[in-house]
Structures are given as structure tokens and as C-alpha cells.
C-alpha positions in Angstrom: 10.7 17.1 17.6 8.9 13.9 16.6 10.4 11.6 14.0 8.3 10.9 10.9 7.8 7.3 12.1 6.5 8.4 15.6 4.3 11.1 14.0 2.8 8.5 11.7 2.2 6.0 14.6 0.5 8.7 16.7 -1.7 10.0 13.9 -2.8 6.5 12.8 -3.4 5.4 16.3 -5.9 8.3 16.8 -7.3 8.0 13.3 -8.3 4.3 13.8 -9.5 5.0 17.4 -12.0 7.6 16.2 -12.6 6.3 12.7 -12.4 9.9 11.6 -9.6 10.0 9.0 -11.0 10.9 5.6 -10.3 7.8 3.5 -12.8 5.1 2.4 -13.3 2.5 5.0 -15.0 -0.4 3.1 -15.1 0.5 -0.5 -11.9 -0.4 -2.4 -10.4 2.2 -4.7 -11.5 1.9 -8.2 -8.0 1.8 -9.7 -6.9 -0.9 -7.2 -10.0 -2.9 -7.9 -9.3 -2.8 -11.7 -5.7 -4.0 -11.3 -6.5 -6.7 -8.8 -9.2 -8.1 -11.1 -6.7 -8.2 -13.9 -4.1 -9.9 -11.8 -6.6 -12.4 -10.6 -6.8 -13.8 -14.1 -2.9 -13.8 -14.5 -2.1 -15.5 -11.2 -5.3 -17.2 -10.1 -5.3 -18.3 -6.4 -2.0 -16.5 -6.0 -0.6 -15.3 -2.6 -1.1 -11.6 -2.1 0.4 -9.3 0.6 -1.5 -6.1 1.4 1.0 -3.6 3.0 -0.5 -1.1 5.3 -3.8 -2.7 4.9 -5.7 -0.5 7.3 -9.3 -1.6 7.7 -8.7 -4.3 5.0 -10.8 -3.0 2.1 -8.4 -4.2 -0.5 -7.6 -7.4 1.3 -11.2 -8.2 1.4 -11.6 -7.6 -2.3 -8.5 -9.6 -3.2 -9.8 -12.6 -1.1 -13.2 -12.4 -2.9 -11.2 -12.5 -6.2 -9.6 -15.8 -5.1 -6.2 -14.6 -3.8 -4.8 -16.1 -0.6 -4.3 -12.9 1.3 -2.1 -11.6 4.1 -2.7 -8.0 5.3 -0.2 -6.2 7.5 -0.4 -3.0 9.4 1.5 -1.6 12.4 -1.6 -0.3 14.1 -3.6 -2.9 16.1 -6.9 -1.0 16.0 -6.7 -1.0 12.1 -6.3 -4.8 12.2 -9.2 -5.2 14.7 -11.4 -3.3 12.3 -10.1 -5.3 9.3 -11.0 -8.6 11.0 -14.4 -7.3 11.9 -15.2 -6.1 8.3 -13.8 -9.4 6.9 -16.2 -11.5 9.1 -19.1 -9.2 8.2 -18.5 -9.7 4.5 -17.8 -13.4 4.9 -14.4 -13.0 3.2 -12.3 -16.1 3.6 -8.6 -16.8 3.1 -7.3 -13.7 4.8 -4.7 -13.5 7.6 -4.2 -10.1 9.3 -0.9 -9.5 11.1 0.8 -6.7 12.9 4.1 -5.8 11.2 6.2 -3.0 9.9 6.8 -2.8 6.2 10.6 -2.6 7.1 10.4 -5.9 9.0 8.1 -8.2 7.2 7.9 -11.5 9.0 7.8 -13.7 5.9 10.2 -16.0 4.0 11.8 -14.8 0.8 9.7 -14.9 -2.3 6.6 -15.7 -0.3 4.1 -13.7 -2.4 3.0 -13.5 -6.1 1.6 -10.0 -5.6 2.4 -7.1 -3.2 -0.1 -4.3 -2.9 0.6 -0.9 -1.4 -2.2 1.5 -1.5 -0.9 4.4 0.6 2.0 3.2 2.6 5.1 4.3 0.8 4.0 7.9 0.6 4.2 8.1 4.4 7.9 7.1 4.4 10.8 9.5 4.4 13.0 9.6 1.3 16.0 8.3 3.3 13.9 5.1 4.0 12.9 4.4 0.4 15.7 1.9 -0.3 15.0 0.0 2.9 11.4 -0.2 1.8 12.3 -1.4 -1.6 14.6 -4.1 -0.2 11.8 -5.3 2.1 9.3 -5.6 -0.8 11.8 -7.3 -3.0 12.7 -9.9 -0.4 9.1 -11.2 -0.1 8.0 -10.9 -3.7 8.6 -13.9 -5.9 10.6 -13.5 -9.2 8.3 -12.2 -11.9 5.8 -11.3 -9.2 3.6 -8.2 -9.4 3.9 -5.0 -7.3 0.9 -2.6 -7.3 1.6 0.8 -5.9 -0.5 4.0 -5.3 1.1 7.1 -3.9 0.3 10.8 -3.7 0.9 13.1 -6.7 1.4 16.8 -6.3 -2.3 17.3 -7.1 -3.3 15.7 -3.7 -5.3 18.3 -1.8 -3.0 18.6 1.2 -0.1 19.6 -1.1 -1.9 22.5 -2.8 0.2 25.6 -2.5 3.1 23.6 -1.0 6.7 24.6 -2.0 8.2 21.3 -1.0 7.2 17.7 -1.7 6.7 16.7 1.8 5.1 17.9 5.1 3.7 16.8 8.4 0.0 17.6 8.1 -2.7 16.7 10.5 0.0 14.9 12.4 1.2 12.5 9.7 4.3 12.7 7.5 3.3 12.7 3.8 5.2 13.0 0.5 4.1 13.3 -3.0 6.0 11.6 -5.9 6.8 12.5 -9.5 7.2 9.8 -12.2 11.0 10.1 -12.3 11.3 9.3 -8.7 9.2 6.1 -9.1 11.2 5.0 -12.1 14.5 5.7 -10.3 13.5 3.9 -7.2 12.1 0.8 -8.8 13.2 0.7 -12.4 16.3 -1.4 -11.9 14.4 -4.2 -10.2 10.9 -4.0 -11.9 9.4 -3.6 -15.3 6.9 -0.8 -15.0 3.8 -2.0 -16.9 1.6 1.0 -16.1 2.1 4.4 -14.5 -0.7 6.9 -14.6 -2.1 9.7 -12.6 -5.6 9.4 -11.3 -7.9 10.8 -14.0 -10.3 12.6 -11.7 -7.5 14.8 -10.3 -7.7 13.1 -6.9 -3.9 13.3 -6.5 -2.6 9.8 -6.9 -0.1 7.9 -9.1 -1.2 4.3 -9.8 1.6 1.9 -10.8 1.7 -1.7 -11.9 5.1 -3.3 -12.0 6.5 -6.8 -12.5 9.6 -7.9 -10.8 12.6 -8.9 -13.0 13.8 -12.4 -13.0 16.6 -13.1 -10.6 
């Protein structure tokens, strides 16, 4: 039986090879755009890390808002697409690198903002603490963390009796607010936590790291 990590790698490798995956390629998510525009006023020209950047839609938006952006993904084909889209949109100030969220190749406190739109909800619960440690290591004190994860309303969980599954080849897990608060509450002040209003099946969270 495949591990969740290997299932994810195979799924995303094929998804980016074909371009047939079901999520937006170029248009940033409305909620991510709203929060990034807000943060661009609070930390102008700050350094931003886009974890699991995919084709780079949020990295490109962040760069156009003035952030100095690094996008990371473990799938090379995603990064190739991201670089191509960034060139086409004349987005400057972005570096795309291949990396795992668990082994981020950056110095401590390197970033003012970390954005995760859709990475954490592909990780097993047993890996959540390792994920949190990795994010905390690279995020500056009082830095911002922007997170979007599946809620139980996400279409692939309809009728599911458990909060996780391997669907279409990828491991997915939905979250409830208590899990988000338990996982991050000791290290972050949760500024916003709201479910997507159109029923699309996401929790959108804005947090600020506590002082060290």
C-alpha cells in the first residue's frame, strides 16, 4: 500500500503533467487575494514564502503587490509552469525552488509572511507537528501565516464518515476549527478564522506568530 506521501507525489506528478486537476491555474483565490492585499499594507516589500505554490498563481499576485516572493513545491513540473506564467505576466521578484515543506532550505526567521493555500490538508495528522515546526522555523517573530484548508463541506468529503481519504490518488483531510486552534494556538494569535461563504469547502485563517 502506498504511503500518503508517495500517493500525493504520484497524483501531483500526473496532475501537473496533464494540467487536468480541477483547481484554478492562474486566477488567485479571492480570499487569498483579500488577505495578501491587506498584508501588503502592513509589511510593504516584505519577504513571503508560498508553500506548495503549484503553478504560482498566489506567488505572482504577491509579487505584483510588492512582496519579495519565494515559491516552493516538490513537483518540478509545477515549478516549470510557475516560471512560465510568471514570465508571461511579467511578475518580478519571485524565486521558485523545489523543496518539501518538511525540509525548507532557508535560514531561521527568513520570512515576514508564509502562505499555505492547500498544502497542509494533504498531510497526515501524524505529520502536523513536523509541519508546524518547519513553518515556525522560517517565519519571523510577529510574522503572518495565511492558511487555507478543506472543511467538511468540500465536495470530495460529501457522505464521508471519516475526516480523511485517498481520493483520485491523493491523500486529503478536512479540518474543524478546534483542530486548527489546537495545532497553532500556542504559537500564533489567530486573527481570522472563517469558512468560505459560498460553501466551497475551505477554512481561511490568518494568524500572527507570537513573539519569541
